[in-house]
VOGUBA-317210 format. One record per residue: residue in one letter; x, z, y of N, C-alpha, C in turn. Coordinates in steps of 0.05 Angstrom, whole numbers, padded with zeros to 5 digits, always signed. Layout:
VOGUBA-317210
AXZYXZYXZY...
//
This chain:
VOGUBA-317210
X+02958+01631+03037+02960+01643+03011+02946+01670+03012X+02952+01686+03035+02938+01711+03038+02908+01707+03040X+02900+01687+03054+02871+01683+03057+02858+01676+03031X+02871+01660+03014+02862+01653+02988+02859+01678+02970X+02879+01696+02973+02879+01720+02956+02855+01738+02965X+02850+01739+02992+02827+01755+03002+02802+01745+02991X+02798+01719+02990+02774+01707+02980+02769+01714+02951X+02790+01712+02935+02788+01719+02907+02781+01749+02903X+02793+01767+02919+02787+01795+02917+02759+01801+02925X+02750+01788+02947+02723+01792+02956+02704+01783+02936X+02709+01760+02922+02691+01749+02902+02689+01769+02879X+02712+01781+02871+02713+01799+02848+02696+01824+02854X+02699+01834+02879+02684+01858+02888+02654+01852+02887X+02645+01829+02898+02618+01822+02899+02607+01819+02871X+02623+01806+02854+02615+01802+02826+02610+01829+02812X+02628+01848+02816+02626+01874+02803+02601+01889+02813X+02597+01887+02840+02574+01899+02852+02548+01888+02841X+02548+01862+02837+02524+01849+02826+02517+01860+02798X+02538+01862+02780+02534+01872+02753+02526+01900+02752X+02537+01917+02770+02530+01945+02771+02500+01948+02780X+02493+01930+02799+02464+01931+02808+02446+01921+02787X+02454+01899+02772+02438+01887+02752+02433+01907+02729X+02452+01923+02723+02450+01941+02701+02427+01962+02706X+02422+01968+02731+02401+01988+02737+02373+01976+02735X+02372+01949+02733+02346+01936+02731+02334+01941+02704X+02349+01942+02682+02339+01946+02656+02330+01975+02651X+02306+01979+02641+02296+02007+02637+02312+02021+02614X+02314+02047+02617+02328+02063+02597+02310+02063+02571X+02323+02064+02548+02308+02066+02523+02291+02092+02522X+02266+02089+02513+02248+02111+02512+02257+02132+02490X+02259+02157+02498+02266+02177+02479+02241+02185+02463X+02243+02182+02437+02220+02187+02419+02224+02211+02401X+02204+02228+02400+02204+02251+02380+02188+02241+02356X+02199+02247+02333+02188+02236+02308+02172+02259+02294X+02147+02253+02287+02130+02273+02274+02122+02263+02246X+02123+02282+02227+02112+02276+02200+02084+02286+02198X+02068+02275+02181+02041+02284+02176+02044+02308+02157X+02035+02332+02165+02039+02356+02147+02026+02351+02120X+02038+02363+02100+02029+02359+02072+02001+02371+02069X+01986+02359+02050+01959+02370+02045+01960+02397+02031X+01938+02411+02030+01937+02437+02017+01912+02438+02000X+01910+02420+01979+01886+02418+01963+01887+02440+01940X+01863+02451+01934+01861+02469+01912+01857+02454+01887X+01868+02464+01865+01865+02450+01839+01836+02449+01831X+01828+02426+01820+01799+02421+01813+01793+02439+01788X+01768+02449+01789+01759+02466+01766+01748+02449+01744X+01744+02423+01750+01733+02405+01729+01754+02397+01709X+01745+02385+01687+01764+02375+01667+01781+02352+01678X+01806+02351+01671+01824+02330+01680+01816+02304+01667X+01811+02283+01683+01804+02257+01672+01829+02244+01659X+01826+02235+01634+01850+02223+01620+01857+02194+01629X+01861+02192+01656+01866+02166+01669+01888+02170+01689X+01903+02148+01693+01923+02147+01713+01914+02130+01737X+01921+02139+01762+01912+02125+01785+01936+02116+01802X+01936+02091+01810+01956+02081+01828+01944+02075+01856X+01955+02088+01876+01944+02086+01903+01961+02066+01919X+01948+02045+01928+01962+02024+01943+01964+02032+01972X+01983+02019+01986+01985+02023+02015+01962+02009+02029X+01946+02024+02045+01923+02011+02058+01932+01987+02075X+01915+01967+02075+01920+01944+02093+01910+01952+02121X+01923+01943+02142+01915+01950+02169+01924+01928+02188X+01912+01928+02212+01919+01909+02233+01947+01917+02245X+01956+01900+02262+01983+01903+02273+01987+01930+02288X+01966+01939+02303+01968+01964+02318+01971+01988+02300X+01955+01989+02279+01956+02012+02260+01978+02009+02241X+01991+01986+02239+02013+01983+02220+02040+01993+02231X+02040+02002+02255+02065+02012+02267+02066+02043+02264X+02090+02054+02270+02092+02083+02269+02084+02097+02294X+02074+02083+02315+02065+02095+02339+02039+02110+02335X+02035+02131+02350+02010+02148+02348+01990+02135+02367X+01968+02125+02356+01949+02110+02372+01927+02128+02384X+01921+02122+02409+01899+02136+02422+01881+02116+02435X+01855+02121+02434+01834+02105+02446+01822+02120+02470X+01833+02116+02495+01826+02133+02517+01798+02126+02529X+01791+02100+02527+01765+02092+02538+01757+02065+02527X+01732+02061+02523+01721+02035+02515+01736+02025+02490X+01745+02000+02492+01759+01987+02470+01790+01987+02474X+01799+02001+02494+01827+02002+02500+01843+02019+02481X+01866+02009+02471+01882+02025+02453+01910+02028+02467X+01921+02051+02465+01947+02059+02475+01963+02075+02455X+01988+02080+02461+02004+02097+02444+02013+02122+02459X+02015+02144+02444+02025+02168+02457+02055+02164+02466X+02061+02169+02490+02088+02165+02501+02107+02185+02490X+02130+02175+02481+02151+02194+02472+02147+02205+02445X+02128+02194+02429+02124+02205+02403+02117+02183+02382X+02124+02187+02358+02117+02168+02337+02116+02182+02310X+02104+02169+02290+02103+02180+02263+02129+02174+02249X+02135+02189+02228+02159+02185+02212+02158+02159+02196X+02134+02148+02191+02130+02123+02177+02106+02109+02190X+02102+02082+02185+02077+02070+02194+02053+02085+02182X+02032+02085+02198+02008+02100+02190+01998+02094+02162X+01996+02069+02154+01986+02064+02126+02002+02078+02105X+02029+02077+02106+02047+02090+02087+02043+02120+02088X+02040+02130+02113+02037+02158+02118+02011+02169+02104X+01990+02154+02108+01964+02162+02095+01965+02159+02065X+01978+02138+02055+01980+02133+02026+01994+02157+02012X+02016+02165+02024+02032+02187+02012+02016+02214+02013X+02001+02218+02035+01985+02241+02038+01963+02243+02017X+01949+02220+02013+01928+02219+01992+01940+02222+01964X+01963+02210+01959+01974+02213+01932+01981+02242+01926X+01992+02256+01947+01999+02284+01943+01973+02301+01939X+01952+02294+01954+01928+02309+01952+01915+02305+01924X+01916+02281+01913+01905+02276+01886+01921+02292+01866X+01948+02292+01869+01965+02308+01851+01958+02337+01851X+01955+02348+01875+01949+02376+01878+01922+02383+01866X+01903+02365+01867+01876+02370+01857+01876+02372+01826X+01894+02358+01813+01895+02358+01785+01870+02344+01772X+01857+02327+01788+01833+02313+01777+01839+02291+01757X+01864+02281+01759+01871+02258+01741+01897+02265+01726X+01900+02250+01704+01923+02255+01686+01950+02249+01702X+01950+02228+01717+01974+02221+01732+01967+02205+01758X+01984+02208+01777+01979+02193+01802+02006+02181+01812X+02005+02156+01820+02029+02143+01831+02021+02125+01855X+02040+02112+01868+02034+02095+01890+02047+02068+01884X+02041+02048+01902+02053+02021+01899+02082+02021+01906X+02093+02043+01914+02122+02044+01919+02137+02045+01892X+02123+02052+01871+02135+02052+01843+02125+02027+01829X+02138+02022+01807+02130+01999+01790+02115+02009+01765X+02103+02033+01766+02090+02044+01743+02063+02029+01739X+02055+02026+01715+02028+02016+01709+02008+02039+01710X+01983+02033+01714+01963+02054+01715+01936+02043+01706X+01919+02061+01697+01893+02053+01687+01875+02043+01709X+01876+02055+01732+01859+02048+01755+01877+02044+01780X+01871+02023+01796+01884+02019+01821+01864+02025+01844X+01874+02038+01865+01859+02042+01889+01871+02025+01912X+01856+02005+01921+01864+01991+01945+01846+01997+01968X+01855+01992+01993+01839+02001+02015+01846+01986+02040X+01829+01989+02060+01833+01978+02087+01831+02001+02107X+01852+02006+02123+01852+02026+02143+01841+02015+02169X+01817+02023+02176+01805+02011+02200+01809+02027+02225X+01811+02054+02222+01817+02070+02246+01835+02094+02237X+01855+02099+02253+01873+02122+02249+01883+02130+02277X+01866+02143+02292+01872+02145+02320+01857+02169+02333X+01866+02175+02358+01851+02195+02373+01831+02181+02391X+01808+02191+02393+01787+02179+02411+01779+02200+02432X+01778+02191+02457+01768+02209+02478+01739+02202+02482X+01722+02223+02479+01694+02220+02483+01683+02242+02502X+01658+02240+02509+01647+02259+02528+01648+02288+02517X+01645+02291+02491+01646+02317+02479+01674+02328+02476X+01694+02310+02482+01722+02318+02478+01737+02300+02460X+01763+02301+02460+01779+02283+02442+01778+02293+02412X+01779+02273+02395+01780+02279+02367+01794+02257+02352X+01804+02264+02328+01817+02245+02310+01796+02233+02292X+01798+02207+02288+01781+02194+02269+01798+02176+02250X+01791+02178+02224+01804+02161+02204+01782+02148+02189X+01783+02121+02189+01763+02106+02174+01777+02089+02153X+01769+02093+02127+01782+02078+02106+01762+02067+02087X+01763+02040+02082+01747+02028+02061+01763+02027+02035X+01754+02041+02015+01769+02044+01990+01755+02029+01967X+01771+02019+01949+01761+02006+01925+01775+02015+01900X+01760+02020+01879+01772+02026+01853+01772+02001+01836X+01795+01993+01826+01798+01966+01812+01809+01970+01785X+01797+01956+01766+01808+01954+01739+01831+01933+01740X+01856+01941+01736+01878+01922+01739+01879+01900+01718X+01867+01905+01695+01867+01885+01674+01849+01863+01679X+01825+01868+01690+01805+01848+01696+01803+01840+01725X+01815+01858+01742+01813+01854+01771+01785+01858+01782X+01768+01871+01766+01740+01876+01774+01740+01901+01793X+01724+01900+01813+01720+01923+01830+01700+01941+01817X+01708+01965+01810+01691+01984+01797+01672+01999+01817X+01683+02004+01840+01667+02018+01861+01680+02013+01888X+01665+02015+01909+01674+02010+01936+01658+02027+01955X+01672+02039+01975+01658+02055+01995+01675+02060+02019X+01663+02062+02042+01677+02068+02068+01675+02098+02073X+01697+02110+02079+01699+02139+02085+01707+02142+02114X+01695+02163+02127+01703+02169+02154+01707+02199+02156X+01729+02208+02167+01735+02236+02172+01742+02240+02202X+01731+02260+02214+01736+02266+02242+01744+02296+02245X+01761+02300+02265+01770+02326+02271+01775+02330+02301X+01760+02348+02314+01765+02353+02343+01793+02364+02348X+01804+02358+02371+01831+02369+02378+01828+02397+02389X+01842+02416+02376+01843+02443+02387+01860+02444+02412X+01880+02426+02414+01898+02424+02436+01905+02394+02440X+01907+02386+02465+01914+02358+02472+01944+02353+02471X+01960+02374+02467+01988+02371+02464+01994+02356+02439X+02017+02343+02437+02022+02326+02415+02022+02342+02389X+02031+02367+02389+02030+02383+02364+02001+02388+02356X+01983+02391+02375+01955+02393+02369+01943+02368+02357X+01953+02346+02367+01944+02319+02358+01953+02316+02328X+01978+02322+02322+01988+02321+02295+01973+02338+02276X+01967+02362+02284+01952+02381+02267+01924+02371+02262X+01910+02358+02282+01884+02347+02278+01885+02324+02259X+01906+02307+02259+01909+02285+02240+01912+02297+02212X+01926+02319+02209+01930+02331+02182+01902+02341+02172X+01887+02354+02189+01861+02364+02180+01842+02341+02173X+01842+02320+02189+01825+02297+02183+01834+02284+02157X+01860+02281+02153+01870+02269+02128+01863+02285+02104X+01863+02312+02106+01855+02329+02084+01825+02325+02078X+01808+02324+02100+01780+02320+02096+01774+02293+02083X+01789+02273+02090+01786+02246+02078+01794+02248+02048X+01816+02262+02042+01825+02264+02015+01804+02278+01997X+01791+02300+02008+01771+02313+01993+01748+02294+01985X+01740+02278+02004+01718+02258+01999+01726+02239+01977X+01751+02228+01980+01761+02208+01961+01764+02219+01933X+01774+02244+01930+01779+02256+01905+01752+02261+01891X+01732+02271+01905+01706+02276+01894+01692+02249+01885X+01693+02229+01902+01682+02204+01896+01695+02190+01872X+01722+02190+01873+01737+02178+01850+01731+02192+01824X+01729+02218+01824+01723+02233+01800+01695+02226+01788X+01675+02224+01807+01649+02216+01798+01648+02189+01787X+01660+02169+01800+01659+02142+01791+01674+02137+01765X+01697+02150+01762+01713+02146+01738+01701+02161+01714X+01687+02184+01720+01674+02198+01698+01651+02181+01687X+01636+02169+01706+01614+02151+01697+01625+02127+01682X+01648+02117+01690+01660+02094+01677+01668+02101+01648X+01679+02125+01645+01687+02134+01618+01664+02139+01600X+01641+02148+01611+01618+02154+01595+01606+02127+01586X+01605+02107+01604+01593+02082+01598+01609+02067+01578X+01636+02072+01577+01653+02058+01558+01655+02074+01531X+01643+02097+01531+01643+02113+01506+01669+02128+01500X+01685+02131+01520+01711+02145+01517+01709+02174+01522
//
């Protein structure tokens, strides 16, 4: 009887030891700091406000850029994520909101909304986000944002204009705060290009339609 009790006790101790050991096999969850993309600081446009409303859609992107992780291209075609850091939203949504705010600040259009709302608009902007990452090059690391944008007439679904935009910004610091600041500056530069291009294309469209 005592021998049987010893066997049960020994088995229980071994079982407990196994589970304690097994628990150490699983890695601890990575601690992530969350970063937002700083708001743009656009100056109000000196030109006449176009009597049109614009709806900015969330850019389409591949699986890597569709996540909230901060992407870095350290060498060749290899893509990695910054350890211990992520964006507050997936990159496409982050850029969409930044561009919408920049358009609002510029005052170039009568109204600006995004596809997060169900508002109708005179013009839709759709796009493909091709790059939103840090690249390490011989001259030093820099942020690059590449966006193919299209202006669409929602009633006819015709593409009124299309163009690929690229904005780059060298990193002043390789610390994550320096990376976030460089993304903000590159996003601002991209917004300036988009606002100018959109204004030109829609002004021409209004002139050709006699409005």
